[in-house]
N, C-alpha and C positions, 0 to 999 in steps of 0.2 A: 293346588297344594303340592303336587309332585315337583313342580319347578322351584318352588320355595325350598323344598327339602333338598333338591339337587344343589341349589345355591348355598344352602347351609353346609352341605357335605363338602363342596369345593372350597368354601371359606375355611372349614376345619383343616383341609389338606394344605391350603395356603398358609394358615397360621403355624402348622407343624413345620413346614419348610422354613418359614421366617424365623421361628424360634431355634430351629436346628442351625441355621446360618448364624444367628446371633450368639448362641451359647456353645455350640460344638462345631466350629467352622472347619476343623481338621478331622472330623469323623469320616468313617469309610463311606457313609452315604453322601456326605457333602463333597468329598474329594472325587467321587465317581462322576460328578458333573464336569463336562468339558468346558473350556473357557468360553464364557458368554452365554452358554445354554441355560445357566441358572437364572440369570436376569430375564431372558426371553421367556422361560417357563413361568416365572413369577408374574410377568406382565400378562401372559396368555391366561394364566389361571385367574388373575384379577378380573380380566375382561369376561371370562366365562362366569365367574361368580356374580358379577354385576348383571350380566345378561340374564342368567337364570332367575336371580332374585327379582329383578325389575319386571320381567315377563310374568313371573308367578304372581306378583302383587297386582299387576295390570289385569291378568286373567281373573283373579279372585274378585276384583272390584267391578269388572264389566261383564261377567258371565251372566247370561240370561238363559235359564233352562227353557226347553221347548214345551214344557207343561207346568201346570200349577195346581196343587191340591187345595181345594177350597171346601167349605161347608156352607150349604144353603138350607135353611129351614130344618136343621138337624141331620141332613143327609150329606154324605161325603161324595165329592165329585172331583174329576181331574179335567182341568181346562187345557185343551190343545189349541194349536194355531200359533199366531204371533202374540205371545204373552207380552203384555205391556201395551198392546195396540188393539187387537181384535181376535177373539177366539171363540171356541164352542165347547160344550160338554153335552153328553147324552146319558140317559139312564142305562142304556144297553150298548153293546158293540154295534156299530153301524154296518149293516149287511145288505147285500143285494137282494132285491125282492122281498124285503121285510119293512113294515112300517116303522119309522123312526121318529122319535120326538127329540128335537134338539133345542138347546138353549144357546143363544148367541150372547157372548160376553164382550162388553166394550169398555175401554179405559177412557173414552171421551164421549162427548155428546154427539150422537149421529142422527138422532131423530128417525128411528127405524119403524115407527108405527105404520107408515104407509109405504113401506119399501117392498120391492119385489126382488126375488132371488133368481139369478140366471145360473143354471146348473150346466157346467161344461164337463162332459164325460171324456175319458181318455181316447175314445174313438173319434172325437171331434164333434159328436152330436151335442146339440144344445137343447135344453128344456127350460121353460119358465115355470118357476115354483111361485105361485101367488100365495105366499104364506101369510097366514094371519099371525101377526106378531103381537103378543101381549106382554107388557112390561111387568116385571115382578115388583111387588110393593117395596118401597124404599126401606121399610123396617126390616125386610128380609135381607137386604144387601148392605145395610149400614155398617156391619162389622167388616165386610169385604172392602168397603170404601175406605174405612180407617186403616186397615192392614195392608191392602194391596192397591188402593186408589181405583178400584173398579167403579165405574160410573153407572152402567146400565147392564141389566140382564133381561133379555127378551126370550120368552118361550114361543117357539115356532110351532105351527100346526103340523100334524103328522105328514110325513112324506116317504115315498118308496123310491129308493135309488134303483136304477135300471141296469147299471154296469158296475163291475168291480174295478178297483184300482184307485189312483189318485184323482179325485174329482175336485174341480175348482168351483167355488161358489162366489159369484159376484153380486154384491148387494147394491141395488140402485134405487133411486127415488123416482125413477121414470125417465130422468134426463141425464143425471151424472152418477158415476159410480161412487158409492159411499165408502165401501171397503170390499176386500176380497180375502178369501182364505182357501186353503187346500185341506181336504179331508181324505182319509183313507177308508174306502169302502171294501169290506171283506167279502 
């Protein structure tokens, strides 16, 4: 929105200069321009206006926030991760040495029922989380499917993270990686 506002502001300045050139060409402001600088200024201002406005429109159309607020079974949650692909939410803040219940959110069919999760800590240590993933009822997520195209939400069994920092979770079916995401453990 900022770039669109800057584009509109530069367009207003451009229009003021063009109207001044058209209706008061011999005014003090217009005669203060040196020979050739007015045309260069108009061309430059036109380019700036187009650049600001087009980037602002592009940004507004393609912006993907890094989180999504949803409501599941009457409770409000915030989905983190790669919104539009694969993410997660939790009832509580994910902390080191505290049992955490996570829900994995998917915008595509991944078949997570028999998946295992490889936990990669910042220190390089790896741990295999043989999580029991249970799929939420379709009736619970049907409004989310309509509004956000969320296909699946799986509730994972409790897990205790052993380190703080950015932890990477790789979800595999035993052979190939289905998806991965990074979470911040406090």
